C-alpha positions as CSV (number, residue, x, y, z in Angstrom):
1,M,68.8,103.8,112.2
2,T,67.3,106.9,113.9
3,N,65.8,109.9,112.1
4,R,68.6,112.2,113.4
5,P,69.8,114.7,110.7
6,H,73.2,114.0,109.5
7,P,75.9,116.7,110.0
8,H,76.5,119.0,107.0
9,P,79.3,117.7,104.8
10,L,81.5,120.7,105.7
11,V,81.1,120.0,109.4
12,S,81.7,116.3,108.7
13,M,85.1,117.1,107.1
14,I,86.3,118.8,110.3
15,P,87.5,115.6,112.1
16,V,89.2,114.5,108.8
17,A,90.9,117.8,108.4
18,V,92.1,117.7,112.0
19,L,93.4,114.2,111.6
20,I,95.3,114.9,108.4
21,G,96.8,118.1,109.8
22,L,97.9,116.3,113.0
23,L,99.4,113.4,111.0
24,V,101.4,115.9,108.9
25,V,102.7,117.5,112.1
26,M,103.6,114.1,113.6
27,I,105.5,113.1,110.5
28,I,107.4,116.4,110.6
29,L,108.2,115.9,114.2
30,F,108.9,112.2,114.4
31,G,109.5,111.0,110.8
32,S,109.0,107.2,110.4
33,D,108.8,107.0,114.2
34,S,105.4,108.8,114.1
35,L,103.8,105.3,113.8
36,S,105.2,104.4,117.2
37,G,102.8,106.8,119.0
38,G,102.4,110.1,117.2
39,S,99.9,108.8,114.6
40,Q,97.9,107.1,117.3
41,I,97.6,110.4,119.2
42,A,96.4,112.1,116.0
43,L,93.8,109.4,115.4
44,L,92.5,109.7,119.0
45,I,92.3,113.5,118.8
46,G,90.4,113.2,115.5
47,L,88.1,110.8,117.2
48,A,87.6,113.2,120.1
49,V,86.7,116.0,117.7
50,C,84.2,113.8,115.9
51,V,82.5,112.7,119.2
52,S,82.5,116.2,120.6
53,I,80.8,117.8,117.6
54,S,78.3,115.0,117.4
55,M,77.3,115.0,121.1
56,L,77.2,118.7,121.5
57,F,75.5,119.9,118.3
58,Y,73.7,116.8,117.0
59,K,72.8,115.1,120.2
60,V,74.3,111.7,119.2
61,P,74.4,109.6,122.4
62,W,77.6,108.1,123.6
63,K,76.0,104.7,123.5
64,A,75.9,104.9,119.7
65,F,79.7,105.4,119.6
66,E,80.3,102.5,122.0
67,D,78.1,100.2,120.0
68,Q,79.7,101.0,116.7
69,M,83.2,100.6,118.2
70,T,82.3,97.3,119.7
71,K,81.0,96.1,116.4
72,T,84.0,97.3,114.5
73,M,86.6,96.0,116.9
74,G,84.8,92.6,117.0
75,G,85.2,92.4,113.2
76,I,89.0,92.7,113.4
77,A,89.8,90.1,116.2
78,V,91.1,87.6,113.6
79,T,93.1,90.3,111.9
80,L,94.9,91.1,115.2
81,L,95.7,87.4,115.7
82,I,97.0,87.2,112.1
83,L,99.3,90.1,112.8
84,L,100.7,88.4,115.9
85,S,101.2,85.2,113.8
86,V,102.9,87.3,111.1
87,G,105.4,88.6,113.8
88,M,105.9,85.0,115.1
89,L,106.5,83.7,111.5
90,A,108.9,86.5,110.6
91,G,111.1,85.7,113.7
92,S,111.0,81.9,113.3
93,W,111.7,81.9,109.5
94,M,114.7,84.1,110.1
95,I,116.3,82.3,113.0
96,S,115.5,78.8,111.7
97,G,117.6,79.7,108.6
98,V,114.7,79.7,106.1
99,V,115.1,83.3,105.1
100,P,119.0,83.2,105.3
101,T,119.0,80.2,103.0
102,L,116.7,81.9,100.5
103,I,118.9,85.0,100.6
104,Y,122.1,82.9,100.3
105,Y,121.0,81.2,97.1
106,G,118.8,84.0,95.8
107,V,121.7,86.5,95.5
108,Q,123.7,84.0,93.5
109,I,120.8,83.1,91.2
110,L,118.9,86.4,90.6
111,S,120.5,88.9,88.3
112,P,120.6,92.5,89.7
113,K,119.3,93.9,86.4
114,F,116.3,91.6,86.4
115,F,115.8,91.4,90.1
116,L,112.9,93.9,90.5
117,V,110.8,92.4,87.7
118,S,111.6,88.9,89.0
119,A,110.6,89.9,92.6
120,C,107.3,91.3,91.3
121,I,106.5,88.2,89.3
122,I,107.5,85.8,92.1
123,C,105.3,87.6,94.6
124,S,102.4,87.7,92.1
125,L,102.5,83.9,91.7
126,V,102.8,83.2,95.4
127,S,100.0,85.6,96.3
128,L,97.8,84.2,93.4
129,L,98.2,80.7,94.9
130,S,97.9,81.7,98.5
131,G,95.2,84.4,98.1
132,S,97.0,86.5,100.7
133,S,99.2,89.5,100.2
134,W,100.0,89.5,103.9
135,T,101.3,85.9,103.9
136,T,103.3,86.6,100.7
137,V,105.0,89.7,102.0
138,A,105.8,88.1,105.4
139,T,107.4,85.0,103.8
140,I,108.9,85.3,100.3
141,G,108.7,89.1,100.5
142,V,111.1,89.3,103.5
143,A,113.5,87.0,101.8
144,L,113.4,89.0,98.5
145,L,114.0,92.2,100.5
146,G,117.2,90.6,101.8
147,V,118.3,89.5,98.4
148,G,117.7,93.0,97.0
149,H,119.7,94.5,99.9
150,A,122.6,92.3,99.1
151,L,122.4,93.1,95.4
152,G,122.7,96.8,96.3
153,I,119.1,97.7,95.2
154,S,117.2,100.3,97.2
155,D,114.9,98.9,99.8
156,A,112.1,101.3,98.6
157,W,112.3,99.9,95.1
158,T,112.4,96.3,96.3
159,A,109.4,96.9,98.7
160,G,107.5,98.5,95.8
161,A,108.1,95.5,93.6
162,I,107.1,93.0,96.4
163,I,103.9,94.9,97.3
164,S,102.9,95.4,93.6
165,G,103.2,91.7,93.0
166,A,101.6,90.6,96.3
167,Y,98.5,92.8,95.7
168,F,98.2,91.8,92.1
169,G,98.0,88.1,93.1
170,D,95.8,88.8,96.1
171,K,93.4,90.8,93.8
172,M,93.2,88.1,91.1
173,S,93.0,85.1,93.4
174,P,89.7,83.3,94.0
175,L,91.1,82.4,97.4
176,S,91.5,86.0,98.5
177,D,89.3,87.5,101.2
178,T,89.1,90.8,99.4
179,T,88.2,89.3,96.1
180,I,85.4,87.2,97.7
181,L,84.2,90.2,99.7
182,A,84.0,92.5,96.7
183,S,82.2,90.0,94.6
184,S,79.8,88.8,97.3
185,T,78.9,92.3,98.5
186,T,78.0,93.4,95.0
187,G,76.2,90.1,94.1
188,V,78.6,89.2,91.3
189,D,79.9,85.6,90.6
190,I,83.5,85.5,91.8
191,F,84.9,84.2,88.5
192,D,82.9,86.8,86.5
193,H,84.4,89.3,88.9
194,I,88.0,88.1,88.4
195,R,87.6,87.8,84.6
196,Y,86.3,91.4,84.4
197,M,89.1,92.7,86.6
198,T,91.7,91.5,84.0
199,H,90.7,94.4,81.7
200,T,92.2,96.9,84.1
201,T,94.5,94.8,86.3
202,V,96.6,93.3,83.5
203,I,97.1,96.7,82.0
204,S,98.3,98.1,85.3
205,M,100.5,95.2,86.0
206,S,102.1,95.2,82.5
207,I,103.0,98.9,82.9
208,A,104.4,98.2,86.4
209,L,106.5,95.3,85.1
210,V,107.9,97.5,82.3
211,I,108.9,100.2,84.8
212,F,110.6,97.6,87.1
213,L,112.4,96.1,84.1
214,V,113.7,99.5,82.9
215,A,114.7,100.5,86.4
216,G,116.6,97.1,86.8
217,L,118.4,97.4,83.5
218,G,119.7,100.8,84.7
219,H,121.2,99.2,87.8
220,S,125.0,99.8,88.0
221,G,125.8,96.4,89.6
222,A,127.4,98.0,92.6
223,G,126.1,95.3,94.8
224,A,128.7,92.6,93.7
225,V,130.8,93.3,96.8
226,N,127.7,93.0,99.0
227,V,126.9,89.6,97.6
228,A,130.2,88.2,98.6
229,L,130.0,89.7,102.1
230,Y,126.4,88.5,102.6
231,T,127.0,85.0,101.4
232,H,130.1,84.7,103.6
233,G,128.4,86.2,106.6
234,L,125.3,84.0,106.3
235,E,127.3,80.9,105.7
236,K,129.5,81.6,108.7
237,T,126.6,82.4,111.1
238,F,123.7,80.1,110.0
239,N,123.6,76.5,109.1
240,V,122.6,77.3,105.5
241,S,120.9,74.2,104.3
242,L,118.3,73.2,101.7
243,W,116.6,71.2,104.5
244,T,115.3,74.5,105.8
245,L,113.2,74.9,102.6
246,L,111.0,72.1,103.9
247,V,109.2,74.8,105.9
248,P,108.1,76.9,102.9
249,L,107.4,73.7,100.9
250,L,105.0,72.4,103.7
251,T,103.6,75.9,104.0
252,G,102.8,75.9,100.3
253,I,101.0,72.5,100.7
254,L,98.8,74.0,103.4
255,I,98.0,76.9,101.2
256,A,97.2,74.7,98.3
257,R,94.8,72.8,100.5
258,K,93.1,76.1,101.2
259,V,93.8,76.0,104.9
260,P,92.8,79.4,106.6
261,S,95.6,82.0,106.7
262,L,95.8,82.1,110.5
263,I,96.3,78.4,110.8
264,V,98.9,78.4,108.0
265,L,100.9,81.2,109.6
266,F,100.8,79.6,113.0
267,A,101.7,76.1,111.7
268,S,104.5,77.4,109.6
269,S,106.0,79.2,112.6
270,I,105.9,76.0,114.7
271,M,107.6,74.1,111.9
272,A,110.3,76.8,111.6
273,G,110.8,76.6,115.4
274,I,111.4,72.9,115.1
275,V,113.9,73.4,112.3
276,A,115.6,76.0,114.4
277,L,116.0,73.4,117.2
278,I,117.6,71.0,114.8
279,L,119.7,73.2,112.6
280,Q,120.4,76.4,114.5
281,P,120.9,75.4,118.2
282,H,124.0,77.7,118.5
283,I,121.9,80.7,117.5
284,L,119.1,79.8,119.9
285,T,121.6,79.4,122.7
286,Q,123.0,82.9,121.9
287,I,119.5,84.3,121.8
288,A,118.6,82.7,125.2
289,G,121.5,84.6,126.8
290,D,121.4,82.7,130.1
291,A,124.4,80.6,130.9
292,S,122.8,79.2,134.0
293,L,120.2,77.2,132.0
294,S,120.7,73.6,130.9
295,P,121.3,73.2,127.1
296,A,117.8,71.9,126.6
297,M,116.1,74.7,128.5
298,A,118.3,77.3,126.8
299,L,117.1,76.0,123.4
300,I,113.4,76.2,124.5
301,R,114.0,79.7,125.9
302,G,115.7,80.7,122.6
303,V,112.7,79.4,120.5
304,A,110.2,81.2,122.8
305,I,112.1,84.5,122.4
306,T,112.2,84.0,118.7
307,F,108.5,83.7,118.6
308,F,107.6,86.7,120.8
309,G,110.5,89.0,121.2
310,A,113.2,91.0,119.4
311,T,116.3,89.0,118.3
312,S,119.6,90.0,116.9
313,V,122.4,87.8,115.6
314,E,126.0,88.8,115.2
315,T,127.3,88.0,111.6
316,G,130.3,90.2,111.5
317,Y,128.7,92.8,109.2
318,S,126.6,95.6,110.5
319,A,124.3,95.8,107.5
320,L,123.7,92.0,107.6
321,N,123.1,92.2,111.4
322,E,120.3,94.7,110.8
323,L,118.8,92.5,108.0
324,V,118.6,89.3,110.1
325,S,117.3,91.0,113.2
326,T,113.6,90.4,114.0
327,G,110.9,91.7,116.3
328,G,108.7,88.7,116.8
329,M,105.1,89.2,118.0
330,A,106.3,92.2,120.1
331,G,107.4,93.9,116.9
332,M,103.7,94.0,115.8
333,L,102.4,95.7,118.8
334,N,102.8,99.2,117.4
335,T,100.9,98.0,114.4
336,I,98.1,96.6,116.5
337,W,97.9,99.8,118.6
338,L,97.6,101.9,115.4
339,I,95.0,99.6,114.0
340,I,92.9,99.8,117.1
341,C,93.0,103.6,117.1
342,A,92.2,103.7,113.3
343,M,89.3,101.4,113.7
344,C,87.9,103.5,116.6
345,F,88.2,106.7,114.6
346,G,86.4,105.0,111.6
347,A,83.7,103.7,114.0
348,T,83.0,107.2,115.3
349,M,82.8,108.6,111.8
350,V,80.2,106.0,111.0
351,A,78.2,106.3,114.2
352,S,78.0,110.1,113.9
353,G,76.7,110.0,110.4
354,M,79.6,112.1,109.2
355,L,81.0,109.5,106.9
356,E,77.7,109.0,105.2
357,S,77.2,112.7,104.9
358,I,80.6,113.1,103.1
359,T,80.0,110.1,100.7
360,R,76.4,111.1,99.9
361,V,77.8,114.3,98.4
362,I,80.0,112.3,96.1
363,V,77.2,109.9,95.2
364,N,74.7,112.6,94.5
365,A,77.2,114.4,92.1
366,V,77.3,111.4,89.8
367,K,75.8,112.3,86.4
368,S,77.8,110.2,83.9
369,R,79.7,106.9,83.5
370,L,83.0,108.5,84.0
371,G,81.7,110.5,87.0
372,M,80.2,107.3,88.5
373,V,83.5,105.3,88.2
374,S,85.6,108.3,89.4
375,S,83.3,108.8,92.4
376,T,83.6,105.1,93.3
377,V,87.4,105.4,93.2
378,G,87.4,108.6,95.2
379,T,85.1,107.0,97.8
380,G,87.3,103.9,98.1
381,L,90.3,106.1,98.7
382,L,88.5,108.3,101.2
383,L,87.3,105.3,103.1
384,N,90.8,103.9,103.3
385,L,92.0,107.2,104.7
386,T,89.1,107.5,107.2
387,T,88.2,104.0,108.3
388,G,91.8,102.6,108.3
389,D,90.7,99.1,107.0
390,Q,90.3,97.8,103.5
391,F,87.5,95.4,104.4
392,I,85.3,98.2,105.7
393,S,86.2,100.3,102.7
394,I,85.2,97.6,100.3
395,V,81.9,96.9,102.0
396,L,80.9,100.6,102.4
397,T,81.9,101.5,98.8
398,A,79.9,98.7,97.3
399,D,76.9,99.4,99.5
400,M,76.9,103.1,98.7
401,F,77.1,102.7,94.9
402,K,74.8,99.7,94.3
403,E,71.8,101.9,93.8
404,V,73.7,104.3,91.6
405,Y,75.0,101.6,89.2
406,D,71.6,100.0,89.1
407,K,69.8,103.3,88.4
408,M,72.2,104.2,85.6
409,G,71.8,100.7,84.1
410,Y,75.4,99.4,84.5
411,E,76.5,95.9,85.3
412,R,77.2,95.2,88.9
413,R,80.6,93.7,87.9
414,L,81.7,97.2,86.9
415,L,81.1,98.2,90.5
416,S,82.8,95.1,92.0
417,R,85.9,95.7,89.7
418,T,86.1,99.4,90.5
419,T,85.7,98.8,94.2
420,E,88.8,96.5,94.1
421,D,90.7,98.8,91.8
422,A,90.2,101.6,94.4
423,A,89.8,100.2,97.9
424,T,91.8,96.9,97.8
425,V,95.0,98.1,96.2
426,T,95.3,101.6,97.8
427,S,94.9,100.4,101.4
428,V,98.6,99.5,101.5
429,L,99.5,103.1,100.6
430,V,97.9,104.6,103.7
431,P,100.3,104.6,106.7
432,W,97.6,104.2,109.3
433,N,95.6,101.7,107.4
434,T,95.9,98.0,108.6
435,C,97.6,97.1,105.3
436,G,100.0,100.0,105.2
437,M,101.1,99.6,108.7
438,T,101.4,95.9,108.5
439,Q,103.6,95.8,105.4
440,A,105.8,98.7,106.6
441,T,106.4,96.8,109.9
442,V,107.1,93.4,108.2
443,L,109.4,94.8,105.6
444,G,111.0,97.5,107.8
445,V,110.4,100.1,105.1
446,P,108.1,103.0,106.1
447,T,104.8,103.3,104.0
448,L,105.6,106.8,102.7
449,V,109.1,105.5,101.6
450,Y,107.8,102.6,99.5
451,L,104.6,104.3,98.3
452,P,106.2,106.0,95.2
453,Y,107.4,102.6,93.9
454,C,104.2,100.6,94.3
455,F,103.4,101.2,90.6
456,F,100.7,98.6,90.3
457,N,98.8,100.0,93.3
458,L,99.2,103.5,92.0
459,L,98.2,102.7,88.5
460,C,95.1,100.6,89.2
461,P,92.8,103.5,90.2
462,L,94.0,105.6,87.2
463,V,93.6,102.8,84.7
464,T,90.1,102.0,85.8
465,I,89.1,105.7,85.4
466,A,90.8,105.8,81.9
467,V,89.0,102.6,80.9
468,A,85.7,104.1,82.0
469,A,86.4,107.3,80.0
470,V,86.7,105.4,76.8
471,G,84.0,102.8,77.7
472,W,86.2,99.8,76.8
473,K,84.5,96.5,77.8
474,I,81.7,98.4,79.6
475,R,78.1,97.7,78.8
476,K,74.7,98.5,80.3
477,V,72.2,96.0,81.6
478,R,69.4,97.9,80.0
479,G,69.5,99.7,76.7
480,E,72.2,99.7,74.1
481,S,75.7,98.9,75.1
482,E,78.0,101.9,75.0
483,R,80.7,99.5,73.9
484,E,79.9,95.8,73.2
485,E,82.1,93.3,75.0
């Protein structure tokens, strides 16, 4: 680190204000399509404003920005590969018949009135076992969205239930990257961290489940006609077979054996491709779209397109056609483009010292337990907005507040819990964040559309502040406990 003075906090807010203003304009102009280019332009202009101010007025060399961008981008290489694998998996699970089979039986088993709460619980369990919200949403989440669609339930509500469940399980799983990161960064034993999170996480999830239950009980049941149309269309188009469920079963075994997420996603896609060759050759031939090829080559071409390109299957019903269409790896390119721009913007804010300048104002204002926890939550939210990545948000939030929590005599596990309650769960609510863009792309529901229904994610930061206000289960390392655990 150099001895260069950091920009004044008000100056540091200029790039953030420019970014937010441009994002609002892009959303007004392009709506959900703003993520296909408009938001990227806003991020790059915000980046340019940050660099210009820093180089012209604070003499920050361009090399500092280059170095920080290189460091930041190097840290998300695996994330980008995971995104491509998610696109590959989404296409292969659909065309192989895995998702159509889950939808076919799901609409007949799940009750419309209890669907939302069931979807949330199912995703919670899958994510808890896998340790990955992304894997959960890309697999069982996509299937549940189709079931909800057939039952006549709003995609926004269904996506909210899926994401709430997926992020609850991710947050509470000892296999989760974010859980491991939050505990290790703060120096807290991972199981102590998870046990301490139950005090806020279970409250948030319980309230969310009640909301989903009440909303489901108020469902009119208007989707009965859709169920008949969907089951008929799926049965007529796909070879609906329980054999297809071998793919999720084997995927679950890989997850249980703690195989890395990237390997699980890729292996599951290959398995689904093999199942497609065996059970859905007619669909692969249709996707290949080249009558000059031999049957064998047409099948290979169909599988390859399923992996990397957009696919559409004619089922006889327009709504079902839209549901079973996929984008493959190519469908994730807008997401990757957005993530790269967001990471570069975050890197320039770090290299310029502007991000530290803003957060230091928050840290220095801490005078009480409630202020300390509220400031941690606010910083986590701010970093999700400015850096575009939950991992960076977790690390920076924890690093910035370690000294504060130690100085005020509070346990580090309070910091680790608050960091997750803020940075982990709200990342999916930011359209240009890696999580927000990924889940919006996979589910086909824009971030700002599903955001009001992600009750667990919205409640977590509020509950952690409320718990801090009353001091429940919070104690000091030194001195008398404010509330004995």
